[in-house]
C-alpha positions as CSV (number, residue, x, y, z in Angstrom):
1,M,79.8,63.2,58.6
2,N,76.9,65.0,60.3
3,L,77.8,63.5,63.6
4,C,81.3,65.1,63.3
5,R,79.8,68.5,62.5
6,I,77.4,68.2,65.5
7,A,80.2,67.3,67.8
8,L,82.3,70.2,66.5
9,V,79.5,72.7,67.0
10,A,78.8,71.3,70.5
11,F,82.4,71.7,71.4
12,V,82.7,75.2,70.1
13,L,79.5,76.3,71.9
14,S,80.7,74.7,75.2
15,V,84.0,76.6,75.0
16,A,82.5,79.8,73.8
17,G,80.7,80.3,77.2
18,N,84.0,80.5,79.1
19,A,85.3,84.0,80.0
20,Y,88.8,85.0,78.9
21,A,90.8,87.9,80.1
22,L,91.2,90.5,77.4
23,P,93.7,93.3,77.4
24,A,91.0,95.5,75.9
25,Y,89.0,95.3,79.2
26,A,92.0,96.4,81.2
27,K,92.6,99.2,78.8
28,K,89.0,100.2,78.8
29,E,88.9,100.5,82.6
30,N,92.4,101.8,82.8
31,K,93.3,99.0,85.2
32,N,95.9,96.2,85.2
33,C,94.9,92.6,84.9
34,A,95.5,91.9,88.6
35,F,92.7,94.4,89.4
36,C,90.2,91.7,88.3
37,H,92.2,88.5,88.4
38,V,94.2,86.4,90.9
39,N,96.8,85.9,88.3
40,P,98.6,89.2,87.7
41,K,98.8,88.4,84.0
42,G,95.0,88.0,83.8
43,G,92.8,85.0,83.0
44,G,91.5,82.4,85.3
45,K,90.1,82.9,88.8
46,R,88.7,86.4,89.5
47,V,88.8,88.6,92.6
48,A,85.8,90.6,93.7
49,A,86.3,93.3,91.0
50,G,86.4,90.6,88.3
51,E,83.2,89.0,89.5
52,W,81.5,92.4,89.6
53,Y,82.7,93.2,86.1
54,K,81.5,89.8,84.8
55,T,78.0,90.2,86.3
56,H,77.5,93.9,85.6
57,N,77.6,94.0,81.9
58,R,81.4,94.4,81.8
59,S,81.4,97.6,83.8
60,L,83.0,98.6,87.1
61,K,80.3,101.3,87.6
62,G,79.2,101.1,91.2
63,F,81.9,98.7,92.3
64,K,83.3,99.4,95.8
65,A,86.5,97.5,96.6
66,P,86.3,95.5,99.8
67,A,88.1,97.0,102.8
68,K,91.6,95.8,103.3
69,P,92.2,94.0,106.6
70,A,94.3,96.0,109.1
71,P,97.9,94.9,109.2
72,K,98.7,92.4,111.9
73,K,100.6,93.7,114.9
74,K,103.8,91.9,115.8
């Protein structure tokens, strides 16, 4: 019985460290999910803004978007 409880607690703690996209973050920053995530619906892999947000106490303060490459000439 104790082993089951320990396994359950270990599982919950391992999952708890993962970041999840929350609509509240998008609302707080007045941005859409695609501002921080590769997937336009949010969640999963982050773009530069999402990594900044994650590592700067859930704030975009000081974030400067990378310059967009110039369009290719045809």
